[in-house]
C-alpha positions in Angstrom: 0.0 0.0 0.0 2.7 2.4 0.9 5.4 1.2 -1.4 8.0 3.8 -2.6 6.4 6.5 -0.4 9.2 6.9 2.1 12.1 5.6 0.0 13.4 8.9 -1.2 13.8 12.0 1.1 13.2 14.4 -1.8 9.8 12.8 -2.5 8.9 12.8 1.2 9.7 16.5 1.6 7.8 17.4 -1.6 4.8 15.4 -0.5 4.7 16.9 3.0 5.1 20.5 1.9 2.5 19.9 -0.9 0.2 18.4 1.7 0.5 21.4 3.9 -0.3 23.7 0.9 -3.4 21.7 0.1 -4.6 21.6 3.7 -4.4 25.4 3.9 -6.6 25.7 0.8 -9.0 23.0 2.0 -10.2 24.9 5.0 -12.4 27.6 3.3 -13.7 25.2 0.6 -14.7 22.5 3.2 -16.5 25.1 5.2 -18.2 26.6 2.1 -19.4 23.2 0.9 -20.8 22.4 4.4 -22.7 25.6 4.2 -24.1 24.7 0.8 -25.3 21.4 2.2 -26.9 23.1 5.1 -24.7 21.5 7.9 -22.2 22.7 10.5 -18.7 23.7 9.3 -17.1 20.9 11.3 -19.2 18.4 9.3 -17.5 19.5 6.2 -14.1 19.7 7.8 -14.4 16.2 9.3 -15.4 14.9 5.9 -12.4 16.5 4.2 -10.1 14.9 6.9 -11.5 11.4 6.8 -12.3 11.0 3.1 -8.9 12.6 2.3 -7.0 10.3 4.6 -8.6 7.0 3.7 -8.6 7.5 -0.1 -5.0 8.7 0.0 -4.1 5.5 1.9 -6.1 2.8 0.0 -7.4 4.5 -3.1 -6.3 3.8 -6.7 -4.5 7.2 -7.5 -1.5 8.4 -5.5 -1.4 12.2 -5.4 -5.1 12.7 -5.8 -6.9 14.7 -3.1 -10.4 13.9 -1.9 -12.8 15.7 0.5 -16.2 17.4 0.7 -17.2 18.8 -2.7 -19.8 21.2 -4.1 -21.0 18.6 -6.6 -22.2 16.4 -3.7 -23.3 19.3 -1.5 -25.9 20.6 -3.9 -27.6 17.2 -3.9 -27.4 16.9 -0.1 -29.0 20.2 0.7 -32.6 19.1 0.0 -32.1 15.9 2.0 -30.9 17.8 5.0 -33.6 20.4 4.7 -36.4 17.8 4.6 -35.1 15.1 7.0 -32.2 16.4 9.0 -28.5 15.8 9.2 -28.8 12.3 10.7 -30.4 11.1 7.5 -27.5 12.6 5.6 -25.0 10.5 7.6 -27.1 7.3 6.9 -27.2 8.3 3.2 -23.4 8.7 3.1 -22.9 5.2 4.6 -25.2 3.7 1.9 -23.5 5.8 -0.7 -20.2 4.2 0.3 -21.7 0.7 0.0 -22.8 1.4 -3.5 -19.4 2.7 -4.5 -17.7 -0.4 -3.1 -20.1 -2.5 -5.1 -19.1 -0.5 -8.2 -15.5 -1.4 -7.6 -16.3 -5.0 -6.8 -18.2 -5.4 -10.1 -15.2 -3.6 -11.8 -17.1 -0.7 -13.3 -14.2 1.7 -13.0 -12.8 0.6 -16.4 -15.6 2.4 -18.2 -14.1 5.8 -17.4 -11.3 4.9 -19.9 -13.9 5.1 -22.6 -14.8 8.8 -22.0 -14.0 10.5 -25.3 -11.3 13.2 -25.4 -13.7 16.0 -26.4 -15.7 15.2 -23.3 -12.6 15.4 -21.2 -11.6 18.6 -22.9 -15.0 20.2 -22.2 -15.0 18.8 -18.6 -11.6 20.4 -17.9 -12.5 23.7 -19.4 -15.9 23.8 -17.7 -14.3 22.9 -14.4 -11.8 25.8 -14.8 -14.7 28.2 -15.3 -16.5 26.8 -12.3 -13.5 27.2 -10.1 -13.0 30.8 -11.3 -16.6 31.8 -10.7 -16.5 30.3 -7.2 -13.7 32.6 -6.3 -15.7 35.7 -7.2 -17.9 35.1 -4.2 -14.9 36.1 -2.1 -15.2 39.6 -3.6 -18.5 40.0 -1.8 -19.4 40.7 1.8 -22.5 41.1 3.9 -23.2 44.5 5.3 -24.8 45.4 8.7 -28.2 45.3 7.0 -27.6 41.7 5.8 -27.3 42.8 2.2 -24.6 41.3 0.0 -22.3 43.9 -1.5 -19.3 43.9 -3.8 -15.9 45.1 -2.5 -15.1 48.6 -3.6 -12.4 51.2 -3.3 -9.4 50.5 -1.2 -10.7 47.1 0.0 -11.0 45.9 -3.6 -7.6 47.2 -4.8 -6.0 45.7 -1.7 -7.5 42.4 -2.4 -6.4 42.5 -6.1 -2.9 43.5 -5.0 -2.5 40.6 -2.7 -3.9 38.2 -5.3 -1.4 39.6 -7.9 1.5 39.2 -5.4 0.4 35.6 -4.6 0.2 34.7 -8.3 3.6 36.4 -9.0 5.3 34.4 -6.3 3.8 31.1 -7.5 4.9 31.9 -11.1 8.4 33.1 -10.5 9.7 31.4 -7.3 10.3 28.1 -9.0 12.9 29.8 -11.2 14.9 30.7 -8.1 14.3 27.6 -5.9 12.2 24.4 -5.7 13.0 23.7 -2.1 9.5 24.8 -1.0 6.3 24.6 -3.1 5.7 28.0 -4.6 2.0 28.0 -3.6 2.9 27.4 0.1 5.6 30.1 -0.1 3.0 32.5 -1.5 0.4 31.8 1.2 3.0 32.2 4.0 4.5 35.4 2.4 1.1 37.1 1.8 -0.1 36.1 5.3 3.0 37.5 7.0 2.8 40.7 5.0 -0.9 41.3 5.8 -0.3 40.6 9.5 3.0 42.6 9.7 1.5 45.6 7.9 -1.8 45.3 9.8 -3.7 45.3 6.6 -7.5 45.3 6.8 -7.7 42.2 4.5 -10.5 39.7 4.5 -9.4 36.5 6.3 -10.6 33.0 6.6 -12.3 34.0 9.8 -14.3 36.7 8.0 -15.5 34.1 5.5 -16.6 31.9 8.4 -18.5 34.8 10.0 -20.3 35.6 6.7 -21.3 32.0 6.1 -22.6 31.3 9.5 -23.8 34.7 10.5 -21.7 34.4 13.7 -18.8 36.8 14.2 -17.2 34.3 16.6 -17.4 31.4 14.2 -14.3 29.1 14.2 -13.0 25.9 12.7 -11.8 24.7 16.1 -13.1 21.3 17.2 -12.1 18.0 18.7 -11.6 14.5 17.2 -14.5 13.1 15.2 -16.5 10.7 17.3 -18.1 7.4 16.2 -21.9 7.4 16.3 -24.6 5.4 14.5 -26.8 7.6 12.4 -29.8 8.4 14.6 -32.5 7.2 12.1 -35.2 4.5 12.3 -34.0 1.2 10.9 -37.1 0.7 8.6 -38.1 0.4 5.0 -39.4 3.9 5.1 -35.8 5.1 5.9 -34.5 3.1 3.0 -37.1 4.6 0.7 -35.9 8.1 1.7 -32.1 7.5 1.5 -31.7 5.0 -1.4 -32.4 7.5 -4.2 -30.0 10.1 -2.7 -27.4 7.5 -2.1 -27.5 6.3 -5.7 -27.2 9.8 -7.1 -24.4 10.7 -4.7 -22.5 7.5 -5.4 -22.7 8.1 -9.2 -21.7 11.7 -9.0 -18.8 11.0 -6.6 -17.4 8.2 -8.7 -17.7 10.1 -12.0 -15.9 13.1 -10.6 -13.3 10.9 -8.9 -12.6 8.8 -11.9 -12.4 11.7 -14.2 -9.9 13.4 -11.9 -8.0 10.1 -11.8 -7.8 10.1 -15.6 -6.7 13.8 -15.7 -3.9 13.2 -13.2 -2.9 10.1 -15.2 -2.4 12.3 -18.3 -0.5 15.0 -16.4 1.9 12.6 -14.6 2.1 10.0 -17.5 1.2 7.2 -15.0 -1.8 5.0 -14.5 -4.2 4.9 -11.6 -6.5 2.0 -10.8 -10.2 2.9 -11.3 -11.8 -0.1 -9.5 -9.5 0.3 -6.5 -10.4 4.0 -6.4 -14.1 3.0 -6.3 -13.5 0.8 -3.3 -11.3 3.5 -1.6 -14.0 6.1 -2.1 -16.7 3.8 -0.8 -14.7 2.8 2.3 -14.0 6.4 3.0 -17.6 7.4 2.8 -18.8 4.6 5.0 -16.3 5.6 7.7 -17.2 9.3 7.3 -20.9 8.6 7.7 -20.3 6.9 11.0 -18.0 9.7 12.3 -20.3 12.7 11.5 -18.9 13.8 8.1 -20.9 14.8 5.0 -19.1 12.4 2.7 -17.0 13.4 -0.4 -15.1 12.5 -3.5 -12.0 13.6 -5.4 -11.5 17.4 -5.5 -10.1 18.4 -8.9 -8.9 21.9 -7.8 -7.1 20.6 -4.7 -5.6 17.7 -6.7 -4.2 20.2 -9.2 -2.7 22.2 -6.4 -1.1 19.0 -5.1 0.3 17.9 -8.4 1.6 21.4 -9.3 3.2 21.7 -5.8 5.2 18.5 -6.4 2.9 16.0 -4.5 3.0 12.7 -6.3 2.9 10.0 -3.6 0.3 8.8 -1.1 2.1 10.8 1.6 0.9 14.1 0.1 -2.8 13.2 0.5 -2.2 11.6 4.0 -0.2 14.7 5.0 -3.0 17.1 3.8 -5.6 15.2 5.9 -3.4 15.2 9.0 -2.5 18.8 8.7 -6.2 19.6 8.3 -6.9 17.7 11.5 -4.1 19.6 13.3 -5.7 22.9 12.2 -9.1 21.7 13.7 -7.5 20.6 17.0 -4.8 23.2 17.7 -4.2 25.6 14.8 -7.5 27.2 14.2 -6.4 30.7 15.4 -3.5 30.8 13.0 -5.4 29.4 9.9 -8.2 31.9 10.5 -5.8 34.8 10.0 -4.8 33.7 6.5 -5.9 36.4 3.9 -8.5 35.0 1.5 -6.6 36.8 -1.2 -3.7 34.3 -0.9 -6.1 31.4 -1.4 -7.8 33.1 -4.3 -4.4 33.6 -5.9 -3.6 30.0 -5.6 -6.9 29.0 -7.2 -6.5 31.5 -10.0 -3.2 29.8 -10.9 -5.1 26.4 -10.8 -7.7 27.9 -13.2 -5.0 29.1 -15.6 -3.2 25.7 -15.5 -6.4 23.7 -15.8 -8.0 25.4 -18.7 -6.9 23.9 -22.1 -6.0 27.1 -23.9 -4.9 25.1 -26.9 -8.6 24.2 -27.4 -9.1 27.7 -29.0 -6.5 26.8 -31.7 -8.3 23.6 -32.4 -11.5 25.4 -33.5 -12.0 24.8 -37.2 -9.3 22.2 -37.2 -11.1 19.3 -35.6 -14.5 17.8 -36.6 -17.5 19.9 -35.9 -19.0 17.2 -33.8 -16.0 17.2 -31.4 -16.2 21.0 -31.1 -20.0 20.8 -30.3 -19.4 18.0 -27.7 -16.6 20.0 -26.0 -18.6 23.2 -25.8 -21.7 21.4 -24.7 -19.9 19.7 -21.8 -18.3 22.9 -20.7 -21.6 24.8 -20.7 -23.5 22.1 -18.9 -20.7 21.8 -16.3 -21.0 25.5 -15.6 -24.8 25.6 -15.5 -25.6 22.3 -13.8 -23.2 19.7 -12.5 -20.0 18.0 -13.5 -21.5 14.5 -13.5 -24.5 15.5 -15.6 -22.2 17.3 -18.1 -20.1 14.2 -18.5 -23.1 11.9 -19.0 -24.5 14.3 -21.6 -21.2 14.5 -23.4 -20.7 10.7 -23.4 -24.2 10.2 -24.8 -23.7 12.7 -27.6 -20.2 11.3 -28.4 -21.6 7.8 -28.4 -24.3 8.8 -30.9 -21.8 10.5 -33.1 -19.4 7.6 -32.9 -22.1 5.0 -33.7 -23.1 7.1 -36.7 -19.5 7.5 -38.0 -18.5 3.9 -37.4 -21.7 2.2 -38.6 -19.7 1.1 -41.7 -17.4 -1.8 -41.6 -13.7 -1.5 -40.5 -11.4 -0.4 -43.4 -8.5 -2.6 -44.5 -5.5 -2.1 -46.7 -4.0 -5.4 -47.9 -0.5 -5.8 -49.5 1.1 -8.9 -51.0 4.9 -9.1 -50.9 6.5 -12.3 -52.2 5.3 -15.1 -49.8 4.0 -12.6 -47.2 0.6 -11.0 -46.9 0.3 -7.7 -44.9 -3.0 -6.6 -43.4 -3.3 -2.9 -42.3 -6.6 -2.4 -40.4 -7.8 1.2 -40.0 -10.1 2.5 -37.3 -10.9 1.5 -33.7 -11.1 -2.2 -32.8 -13.8 -2.5 -30.2 -16.9 -4.6 -29.5 -18.8 -3.0 -32.4 -16.1 -3.7 -35.0 -14.7 -7.1 -34.1 -16.9 -9.1 -36.4 -15.9 -7.0 -39.4 -12.3 -7.5 -38.3 -12.6 -11.3 -38.1 -14.3 -11.6 -41.4 -11.4 -10.0 -43.3 -9.0 -12.9 -42.5 -8.9 -16.3 -44.1 -6.0 -18.3 -42.7 -6.6 -21.3 -45.0 -5.9 -19.3 -48.2 -3.3 -16.9 -46.9 0.5 -17.5 -47.6 2.8 -19.1 -45.1 3.7 -15.7 -43.5 1.1 -13.1 -42.5 1.7 -9.6 -40.9 -1.0 -7.6 -39.2 0.1 -4.0 -38.7 -2.0 -2.0 -36.2 -0.2 1.3 -36.9 -3.6 2.9 -37.9 -5.8 0.8 -35.6 -6.3 1.4 -31.9 -7.5 -1.5 -29.7 -10.2 0.0 -27.4 -11.5 -2.8 -25.2 -11.4 -6.4 -24.1 -13.4 -7.5 -27.1 -10.7 -6.2 -29.4 -8.0 -8.1 -27.5 -10.1 -11.3 -27.6 -10.4 -10.8 -31.4 -6.6 -10.7 -31.8 -6.1 -13.7 -29.6 -8.7 -15.6 -31.6 -7.0 -14.6 -34.8 -3.6 -15.9 -33.5 -5.3 -19.2 -32.7 -6.8 -19.5 -36.2 -3.4 -19.0 -37.9 -1.7 -21.4 -35.4 -4.2 -24.1 -36.3 -3.7 -23.4 -40.0 0.1 -23.8 -39.6 0.8 -20.3 -40.7 3.3 -17.8 -39.2 1.6 -14.7 -37.9 3.4 -11.4 -36.9 1.7 -8.6 -35.1 3.1 -5.0 -35.2 2.5 -1.7 -33.6 0.4 -2.6 -30.6 0.7 -0.6 -27.3 2.5 -1.9 -24.3 -0.9 -2.6 -22.5 -2.2 -4.6 -25.4 0.9 -6.8 -25.4 0.6 -7.3 -21.7 -3.0 -8.3 -21.9 -2.8 -10.6 -24.9 -2.7 -14.3 -24.0 -2.3 -16.4 -27.1 -1.0 -13.7 -29.4 1.4 -12.1 -26.9 4.5 -13.9 -28.1 3.7 -13.0 -31.7 3.9 -9.3 -31.2 7.0 -7.5 -32.6 8.2 -4.8 -30.2 9.4 -1.5 -31.5 9.9 1.0 -28.7 10.2 4.0 -30.9 7.3 3.3 -33.2 4.8 1.5 -31.0 1.9 3.7 -29.8 1.1 4.4 -26.2 -2.5 4.3 -25.1 -4.8 2.7 -22.5 -7.2 -0.2 -22.9 -10.5 -0.5 -21.0 -9.9 -3.9 -19.4 -10.7 -5.3 -15.9 -7.2 -6.6 -15.5 -5.6 -3.1 -15.5 -8.4 -1.3 -13.6 
């Protein structure tokens, strides 16, 4: 579980400092999401601590940060308003059970089949959502209870501190990487605001605005075990099952998409099914310890990755630092200027948004452009999970329309060798057309199948290649397979020893298969 986490001091230092940076930024977000869900701030903070700790320890994606999220909070609010917080805790436990079942039935592999335009729209929509969420910090509630925008000196002071934070994050790495630039920026701006006695909005001010209590604090004790105080009856199940199913689906979609995004950024591979089990376990525990549940947090995960956090230690450290803030460090954390945290999130927005997508307009198929824009808009207007589902449905319809024709083949004859060059995706919908193009009985003694222009998408494609190898073996013919990805070679059973490896030319892509999930 903890392999290679503590083996290199540099990684340990990077993970610990990155974890501290993430924990500092987690506080206002956890409180804000608790407020959205209609529960006490500590309910959100406990969820951030427990979900973050457990998923970091046993989840499928080292370096990913989980905690209380807005996507779940907007669903929880109606349950809390109608039935109370105890029903929320029971729902979170059941949500965790559903997520573990999703992992047990190996459903995590399907996230690999989310089309790239959907991922692009999801990332861009997410960046916009994070940006718009920060604008709320430019507002305050006056003595009459009316929300006002910052003006004059207060506004310029806020903008100045944000700019200073962003400048430190941008330029400090050019001087030194001993400390994450985001952490250095938060500490520098905090010390500057305290030292110059600036009248800057702080985390405590945000707490006061959210709760309506000027003495509001994040201070608390250890979360305590307690069974949800609800009747054990069919009526209770009738109430909580629909919410639990929705929350489980939203949580897994957001978590697995975050996993895929980090995979691409770090050029590594997480394990989707293991992450489903980790998320489920975390939510079951959280429900029994008074937390509101959670899932992967894309913004915080980006802060962690950008700050150098790669191992499980970064997520574990973030959770433990957050607990320390709750127990003993609340008075210090509440003095951090909100501007420093906004600056960090603005850098996340800039780094998350795929600016290259503007250059792709007019250069990619119109259907891909429509899918990307639709997903981004739906993400901003509704919910991340709904946006992804809409995008996948549109992409699936477009894909089915485009690939309703049979797979294309180019065939070459060279002396006593026949070369097949399939073109297009090899997946469950095209395997029959793939099989029908081969006739081992009438082929020459040596046959080459070159997958340079064909990508194997799923387990059905792999089975088709294995079956093809078996057919040629029975016919006494020599079969050579070229240009398959490393994952395809690892998953092939009969045809694995027939694949010719070319490290330079062979493609690199993932396959949706249970054995790698």
